[in-house]
C-alpha positions in Angstrom: 148.9 -44.4 3.7 149.2 -45.8 7.1 146.7 -45.0 9.6 148.2 -43.5 12.7 146.6 -44.2 16.0 145.8 -41.5 18.4 147.4 -42.6 21.1 146.3 -39.9 23.2 142.8 -41.0 23.1 143.2 -44.4 24.2 145.9 -43.1 27.1 144.0 -43.6 30.5 146.3 -41.3 32.4 145.4 -38.4 30.1 141.9 -38.8 31.2 142.4 -37.2 34.8 144.3 -34.0 33.1 141.2 -33.2 31.3 139.0 -33.5 33.5 140.9 -32.0 36.0 141.3 -28.8 33.5 137.4 -28.9 33.0 137.4 -29.0 37.1 139.3 -26.1 37.2 137.3 -24.0 34.8 134.2 -24.8 36.6 135.5 -23.8 39.9 136.9 -20.3 38.0 133.3 -20.1 36.1 131.1 -20.8 39.3 133.4 -18.2 41.3 132.6 -15.5 38.2 129.4 -16.3 38.6 129.3 -15.6 42.4 131.1 -12.4 41.7 128.7 -11.2 39.1 125.7 -12.1 41.2 127.0 -10.1 44.5 128.2 -7.2 41.9 124.1 -7.2 40.8 122.5 -7.5 43.8 124.8 -4.4 45.1 123.9 -2.6 42.0 120.4 -3.7 42.4 120.2 -2.4 46.0 122.3 0.8 45.2 119.4 1.5 42.5 116.7 0.6 45.0 118.1 3.2 47.7 118.6 5.7 44.9 114.9 5.5 43.6 113.6 5.8 47.3 115.6 8.4 48.0 114.0 10.1 44.9 110.7 9.3 45.7 111.7 11.2 49.5 113.0 14.2 47.2 109.7 14.4 45.5 107.5 14.1 48.2 108.9 16.7 50.3 109.6 19.2 47.2 105.9 18.4 46.9 104.8 18.7 50.6 107.1 22.2 50.3 105.0 23.7 47.2 102.2 22.9 49.1 102.9 24.8 52.0 104.0 27.6 50.0 100.4 27.7 48.3 98.8 27.4 51.7 101.3 30.1 53.4 102.4 32.4 51.0 99.4 34.8 51.7 100.4 34.7 55.4 102.2 38.1 55.6 99.6 39.4 53.8 96.6 38.2 55.5 98.1 39.1 59.1 98.5 43.3 57.8 94.5 42.6 57.0 93.9 41.3 60.8 94.3 45.1 61.5 91.7 46.4 58.8 88.9 43.2 60.6 89.9 44.6 64.1 89.0 48.3 62.8 86.0 47.6 61.5 84.8 45.0 64.3 85.7 48.5 66.9 83.8 50.7 64.5 80.5 48.6 64.7 81.6 48.4 68.6 82.0 52.0 69.0 78.4 53.1 68.4 75.6 52.0 70.2 72.4 50.6 69.2 70.3 53.8 70.6 72.7 56.4 68.0 72.2 53.8 65.8 68.2 54.2 66.1 68.3 57.8 66.7 70.7 58.5 63.7 69.6 57.2 60.2 72.9 58.3 58.5 74.8 56.8 61.3 72.9 53.4 60.9 73.6 53.1 57.1 77.3 53.8 57.5 77.6 50.9 60.0 75.1 48.5 57.6 78.1 49.1 55.2 80.6 48.5 57.7 79.1 45.4 58.6 78.8 44.2 55.5 82.5 44.8 54.5 83.6 43.2 57.4 81.2 39.9 56.0 82.9 40.5 53.1 86.5 40.5 54.6 85.6 37.2 56.6 84.2 35.2 53.6 87.3 36.2 51.8 89.9 35.0 55.4 87.6 31.6 54.6 88.4 31.1 51.4 91.9 31.6 52.2 91.5 29.1 55.3 92.0 32.1 57.9 90.0 31.2 61.0 89.7 33.4 64.2 90.9 31.5 67.3 87.6 31.0 69.9 89.0 32.0 73.4 86.2 33.6 75.4 85.6 31.1 78.4 88.4 28.7 77.2 91.5 27.5 79.6 94.3 29.7 78.0 96.9 28.0 75.8 100.5 29.5 75.4 100.2 28.1 71.7 97.1 30.3 71.0 96.9 33.0 73.8 99.3 36.1 74.8 97.9 36.4 78.6 98.4 40.0 79.3 96.4 40.5 83.1 94.9 38.3 85.4 91.4 39.4 86.7 90.1 38.6 90.3 86.6 37.3 91.1 85.5 36.4 87.9 83.7 33.2 88.9 85.6 31.1 86.9 88.8 28.6 87.2 91.8 29.8 87.4 93.5 30.2 83.6 90.2 30.3 82.0 89.8 33.2 79.2 87.3 35.7 80.7 88.6 38.7 78.1 89.8 39.3 74.7 91.8 42.0 73.7 92.5 41.2 70.5 91.1 38.1 68.3 93.7 35.4 67.1 93.5 33.8 63.8 95.0 30.5 62.1 95.5 29.7 58.4 95.0 26.3 57.8 95.5 25.3 61.2 98.9 27.1 61.6 98.8 30.6 63.8 98.8 33.5 62.6 98.5 36.1 65.2 98.2 34.8 69.4 94.7 36.6 71.1 95.8 39.0 73.3 93.6 37.8 76.8 92.9 37.9 80.0 92.5 35.0 82.3 90.6 34.6 85.4 93.1 34.3 89.0 93.1 31.8 90.8 91.7 32.2 94.6 94.2 31.6 97.1 92.1 28.5 98.7 92.0 27.3 94.9 95.8 26.2 95.0 96.9 22.6 95.7 99.1 22.0 98.2 102.0 20.1 96.7 104.0 20.1 100.1 103.2 16.6 101.1 
């Protein structure tokens, strides 16, 4: 048997061709790796954006659920405000002298006051609060001004009479207070024509 000599292994001209093939394969692999890394980065970015959007939707839904729980009773509470107003009017309609003279009237008013206290306690538990308007500057967000009253000795725009109490529910306006405010004196106006 004769030994065959592989002339290809010893051929110096074959080495550059093999190296060129290896270099081409390496370049293709590097390009493919770069392409895959870009794709991974793009998918990672999409995933992070989707997670952020999902978290935002969850927070928004939670906030809406909380608002619904807080303000679901608003319509019902607004209707009960008329009851609170009428209970207060009933107590204020009877003078102290009549109450002291007539025991039946006094007992009736004691019951009305107890009912009013229970209603106010229920309002407190539901987050419903009376707007304290008397003596404060008129605020169009909380007060509906029905009239101006002269010679009050108060600065212009100060609430000097409350015709109907206003209420908030968890800080949000439920019903405006209907008020009368102090009218400014003619001398009290600021001259802006300078």
